[in-house]
C-alpha positions as CSV (number, residue, x, y, z in Angstrom):
1,M,-70.6,-9.1,-13.7
2,A,-68.0,-7.3,-15.6
3,T,-66.8,-8.7,-19.0
4,T,-63.8,-8.0,-21.1
5,T,-64.3,-7.5,-24.8
6,P,-61.8,-8.9,-27.3
7,T,-60.9,-5.4,-28.4
8,A,-60.1,-4.3,-24.9
9,A,-58.0,-7.5,-24.3
10,R,-56.0,-6.8,-27.5
11,G,-55.5,-3.2,-26.4
12,A,-54.2,-4.3,-23.0
13,R,-51.7,-6.7,-24.6
14,T,-50.6,-4.0,-27.0
15,S,-50.1,-1.5,-24.2
16,L,-48.2,-4.1,-22.1
17,S,-45.9,-5.1,-25.0
18,G,-45.3,-1.4,-25.8
19,S,-44.2,-0.7,-22.2
20,T,-42.0,-3.7,-22.3
21,A,-40.3,-2.6,-25.5
22,G,-39.7,0.8,-24.1
23,N,-38.1,-0.6,-20.9
24,P,-34.3,-0.8,-21.4
25,R,-34.0,-3.4,-18.7
26,R,-36.4,-5.7,-20.6
27,R,-34.8,-5.4,-24.1
28,G,-31.2,-5.2,-23.0
29,R,-28.8,-2.3,-23.2
30,R,-26.8,-1.6,-26.3
31,V,-23.2,-0.8,-25.5
32,D,-21.9,2.4,-27.1
33,P,-19.0,1.6,-29.5
34,V,-17.0,4.4,-28.0
35,F,-16.5,2.4,-24.8
36,Y,-14.6,-0.2,-26.8
37,V,-12.4,2.5,-28.3
38,F,-11.1,3.2,-24.7
39,L,-11.3,-0.3,-23.4
40,V,-9.6,-2.4,-26.1
41,P,-6.3,-0.4,-26.3
42,T,-6.1,-0.5,-22.5
43,L,-6.6,-4.2,-22.4
44,V,-4.0,-4.8,-25.1
45,L,-1.4,-2.6,-23.4
46,F,-2.2,-4.1,-20.0
47,S,-1.8,-7.6,-21.4
48,L,1.5,-6.8,-23.2
49,A,3.0,-4.9,-20.3
50,I,1.7,-6.8,-17.3
51,T,0.0,-10.1,-17.9
52,L,2.3,-11.5,-20.6
53,P,5.5,-10.7,-18.7
54,A,4.0,-12.1,-15.5
55,V,3.1,-15.4,-17.2
56,M,6.5,-15.6,-18.8
57,G,8.1,-15.0,-15.4
58,V,6.2,-17.8,-13.9
59,F,7.3,-20.1,-16.8
60,Y,11.0,-19.1,-16.4
61,S,10.8,-19.8,-12.7
62,F,10.7,-23.5,-13.6
63,T,13.8,-23.3,-15.7
64,N,17.5,-22.6,-15.2
65,S,17.6,-19.6,-17.5
66,I,20.0,-16.8,-16.9
67,G,17.9,-14.4,-18.9
68,F,19.1,-15.2,-22.4
69,G,20.2,-18.1,-24.4
70,E,19.2,-21.7,-24.0
71,F,17.7,-23.2,-20.9
72,D,16.3,-26.4,-19.4
73,M,13.3,-27.2,-17.4
74,V,14.2,-27.9,-13.7
75,G,10.7,-28.2,-12.2
76,V,10.4,-26.9,-8.7
77,T,14.1,-26.9,-8.0
78,N,14.3,-23.1,-7.7
79,Y,11.4,-23.1,-5.2
80,L,12.9,-25.8,-3.1
81,A,16.3,-24.0,-3.0
82,M,14.7,-20.8,-1.8
83,A,13.5,-22.6,1.4
84,T,17.1,-23.0,2.6
85,D,18.8,-20.0,1.1
86,P,20.0,-17.6,3.9
87,A,19.9,-14.6,1.5
88,I,16.3,-15.2,0.5
89,L,15.2,-15.9,4.1
90,G,17.1,-12.9,5.4
91,S,15.5,-10.6,2.9
92,Y,12.0,-11.8,3.8
93,G,12.8,-11.6,7.5
94,F,14.1,-8.0,7.2
95,T,11.2,-6.9,4.9
96,M,8.5,-8.3,7.1
97,G,10.0,-6.9,10.3
98,F,10.7,-3.5,8.7
99,A,7.1,-3.4,7.3
100,L,5.6,-4.3,10.7
101,V,7.6,-1.7,12.7
102,T,7.0,1.0,10.1
103,V,3.3,0.4,9.8
104,I,2.9,0.7,13.6
105,A,5.0,3.9,13.8
106,V,3.2,5.5,10.8
107,N,-0.3,4.8,12.1
108,V,0.4,5.9,15.6
109,I,2.0,9.2,14.6
110,A,-0.5,9.9,11.8
111,L,-3.4,9.3,14.1
112,L,-2.0,11.6,16.8
113,L,-1.3,14.3,14.2
114,A,-4.8,13.9,12.8
115,I,-6.4,14.3,16.2
116,G,-4.3,17.4,16.8
117,L,-5.0,18.9,13.3
118,T,-8.8,18.4,13.7
119,S,-9.0,20.0,17.2
120,Q,-9.5,23.6,18.0
121,I,-6.0,24.9,17.3
122,K,-4.8,28.0,15.4
123,A,-3.5,27.7,11.8
124,K,-4.6,24.1,11.5
125,T,-5.3,24.4,7.8
126,A,-1.8,25.7,7.1
127,L,-0.3,22.9,9.3
128,R,-2.2,20.3,7.3
129,A,-0.6,21.7,4.1
130,V,2.8,21.6,5.7
131,F,2.5,18.0,6.9
132,V,1.6,16.6,3.4
133,I,4.7,18.1,1.7
134,P,6.8,14.8,2.1
135,M,4.1,13.0,0.1
136,V,4.9,14.8,-3.1
137,I,8.7,14.4,-2.9
138,S,10.5,11.6,-4.7
139,G,11.6,8.8,-2.4
140,I,15.1,8.6,-3.9
141,I,15.6,12.3,-3.3
142,I,14.4,12.0,0.3
143,A,16.8,9.0,0.8
144,F,19.8,10.9,-0.5
145,V,19.0,14.0,1.7
146,F,18.6,11.8,4.9
147,Q,21.7,9.8,3.9
148,F,23.7,13.0,4.1
149,L,22.1,13.9,7.4
150,F,22.8,10.5,9.0
151,S,26.3,10.2,7.6
152,N,27.6,13.8,8.0
153,S,25.3,16.2,9.9
154,L,24.3,14.1,12.9
155,P,27.9,12.7,13.5
156,A,29.2,16.3,13.3
157,L,26.5,17.4,15.8
158,G,27.3,14.5,18.1
159,A,31.0,15.3,18.0
160,S,30.4,18.9,18.8
161,L,28.1,18.1,21.7
162,G,30.2,15.2,23.0
163,I,27.5,12.6,22.5
164,P,29.2,9.3,21.6
165,G,26.0,7.7,20.3
166,L,25.7,10.3,17.6
167,Q,29.3,10.4,16.4
168,D,29.0,7.4,14.1
169,S,26.4,7.1,11.3
170,I,23.6,4.7,12.2
171,L,23.6,3.6,8.5
172,A,27.1,2.1,8.9
173,N,26.1,-0.2,11.7
174,A,24.2,-3.4,10.7
175,D,22.3,-3.3,14.0
176,T,21.0,0.3,13.6
177,A,20.8,0.8,9.9
178,W,17.2,-0.4,9.8
179,I,16.2,2.4,12.2
180,G,17.2,5.0,9.7
181,I,15.2,3.2,7.0
182,V,12.1,3.1,9.2
183,V,12.5,6.8,10.1
184,V,12.8,8.0,6.4
185,T,10.0,5.6,5.2
186,A,7.7,6.8,7.9
187,W,8.5,10.4,7.2
188,Q,7.3,10.0,3.6
189,A,4.3,7.7,4.4
190,I,2.8,9.6,7.3
191,P,1.1,12.3,5.1
192,S,-1.1,10.0,3.1
193,T,-2.1,8.1,6.2
194,L,-2.7,11.4,7.9
195,L,-5.2,12.5,5.2
196,I,-7.2,9.3,5.6
197,Y,-7.4,9.8,9.4
198,I,-8.4,13.4,9.1
199,A,-11.3,12.4,6.7
200,G,-12.4,9.7,9.3
201,L,-12.3,12.2,12.2
202,L,-14.2,14.8,10.3
203,A,-16.9,12.3,9.5
204,I,-17.7,11.9,13.2
205,P,-20.7,14.0,14.1
206,G,-20.0,16.9,16.4
207,E,-23.2,16.2,18.4
208,V,-21.6,13.0,19.7
209,Y,-18.9,15.0,21.4
210,E,-21.3,17.6,22.6
211,A,-23.6,15.0,24.2
212,S,-20.6,13.3,25.9
213,S,-19.4,16.7,27.2
214,L,-22.8,17.3,28.8
215,D,-22.5,13.9,30.5
216,G,-19.2,15.0,32.0
217,A,-16.9,13.0,29.8
218,S,-13.3,14.2,29.8
219,G,-11.1,14.6,26.7
220,W,-9.3,11.3,27.4
221,K,-12.6,9.4,27.9
222,Q,-13.9,10.9,24.6
223,L,-10.8,9.7,22.8
224,R,-11.0,6.2,24.3
225,S,-14.8,5.7,24.0
226,I,-15.8,7.7,21.0
227,T,-12.8,8.6,18.7
228,L,-10.9,5.4,18.7
229,P,-13.9,3.1,18.2
230,L,-15.3,5.2,15.4
231,V,-12.0,5.4,13.5
232,A,-11.1,1.7,14.0
233,G,-12.1,0.9,10.4
234,Y,-9.8,3.5,9.1
235,V,-7.0,2.1,11.3
236,L,-7.5,-1.3,9.8
237,I,-7.6,-0.1,6.3
238,N,-4.4,2.1,6.8
239,T,-2.6,-0.8,8.4
240,I,-3.3,-3.2,5.5
241,I,-2.5,-0.7,2.8
242,G,0.6,0.5,4.6
243,F,1.9,-3.0,5.2
244,K,1.4,-4.0,1.5
245,N,3.2,-0.8,0.3
246,F,6.1,-1.2,2.7
247,L,6.7,-4.8,1.5
248,N,7.6,-3.2,-1.9
249,S,10.1,-0.7,-0.5
250,Y,13.1,-0.2,-2.8
251,D,14.1,3.3,-3.6
252,I,14.5,4.6,-0.1
253,I,16.6,1.6,0.9
254,V,18.8,1.9,-2.2
255,G,19.4,5.6,-1.5
256,L,20.1,5.1,2.2
257,T,22.1,1.9,2.5
258,N,21.9,0.0,-0.9
259,G,21.1,-3.0,1.2
260,G,24.1,-2.7,3.5
261,P,26.0,-3.0,5.6
262,G,26.6,-6.3,3.9
263,T,23.1,-7.6,3.2
264,S,21.5,-6.6,6.5
265,T,19.0,-4.2,5.0
266,R,18.4,-5.9,1.7
267,S,14.7,-6.1,1.0
268,I,12.8,-8.6,-1.1
269,A,12.5,-6.2,-4.0
270,M,16.3,-5.5,-3.9
271,T,17.1,-9.2,-3.8
272,I,14.9,-9.8,-6.9
273,F,16.3,-6.9,-8.9
274,T,19.9,-7.7,-8.0
275,G,19.4,-11.4,-9.0
276,F,18.1,-10.4,-12.5
277,T,21.5,-8.9,-13.3
278,G,23.6,-11.3,-11.4
279,G,22.9,-14.5,-13.4
280,D,20.1,-15.7,-11.1
281,Y,17.3,-14.8,-13.5
282,A,15.2,-18.0,-13.1
283,Y,15.9,-18.3,-9.4
284,Q,14.8,-14.7,-8.7
285,M,11.7,-15.3,-11.0
286,A,10.7,-18.0,-8.5
287,N,11.3,-15.5,-5.7
288,A,9.2,-12.9,-7.5
289,T,6.4,-15.4,-8.0
290,I,6.2,-16.2,-4.3
291,F,6.3,-12.5,-3.5
292,F,3.5,-11.9,-6.1
293,V,1.4,-14.5,-4.4
294,I,1.9,-12.8,-1.0
295,A,1.1,-9.4,-2.4
296,V,-2.1,-10.8,-4.1
297,A,-3.2,-12.4,-0.8
298,I,-2.8,-9.1,1.0
299,A,-4.6,-7.2,-1.7
300,L,-7.5,-9.7,-1.5
301,V,-7.7,-9.2,2.3
302,Q,-7.6,-5.4,1.7
303,L,-10.4,-5.6,-0.9
304,R,-12.6,-7.7,1.3
305,I,-12.2,-5.4,4.3
306,T,-12.6,-2.1,2.4
307,R,-15.6,-3.4,0.6
308,G,-17.2,-4.4,3.9
309,K,-16.4,-0.9,5.3
310,A,-17.9,0.7,2.3
311,A,-21.1,-1.4,2.7
312,V,-21.5,-0.2,6.2
């Protein structure tokens, strides 16, 4: 029968305690002070530039402030007034409809382009570079260029060709101005969506297509049964990201129509910014608070979905 001497037992305890002391998980990690050098200034700037103004904005939404001077607390009066304000409801209706139409158009066109640019075509690398150019151009510059095209070039072309539908600017008609905004916004947004789809398509193993070809699958069947199901996650992510971004549209709308004709193309962001300088400071702060809650809800959905896709 084996026995353990006191000396051996003390040696074992010493060895065990030594290994524990040398294990950083056991004794806890010491944070390098240099991390705080980068973290603290960032937190301070973020708090002063983002958090504090946001909290103050929520506070002012319960007042009748015009942006300066004295004010009184009015409770939820501003929020209740928004529910029956045609201008507010109209801006939400236009923004939601515009974002929905644009996100569908952007994803359909970007996915088709991505499929074409990942197929066996000549100069596909050069074409990819060409298609991402709109992404690096300022939105307001793009808007002014297209505003000239819609208001001058296309009507002149329509007059020379005798096409009545092109002789008038679509931006001057309240029923068609939104089409121009969708076209320009999609033109700028397609490149970033295209890059995500290209990455998703290139991640599909080529052996999958080779095996389906040996089984006699046509190109259409490969697209329907292989490509689309495997990029469904990318479609979902692009849809949520795009919809959230389009809700914040401002510069392109300002450059094209400035919210007109009338207020037919005034987005939520335009309504908020216009109210800040028009004496509706507290009222538009309430509008901004509601809009912030909507944006946060969409961001949380996006985070949950993208985290789930990353886990897969």
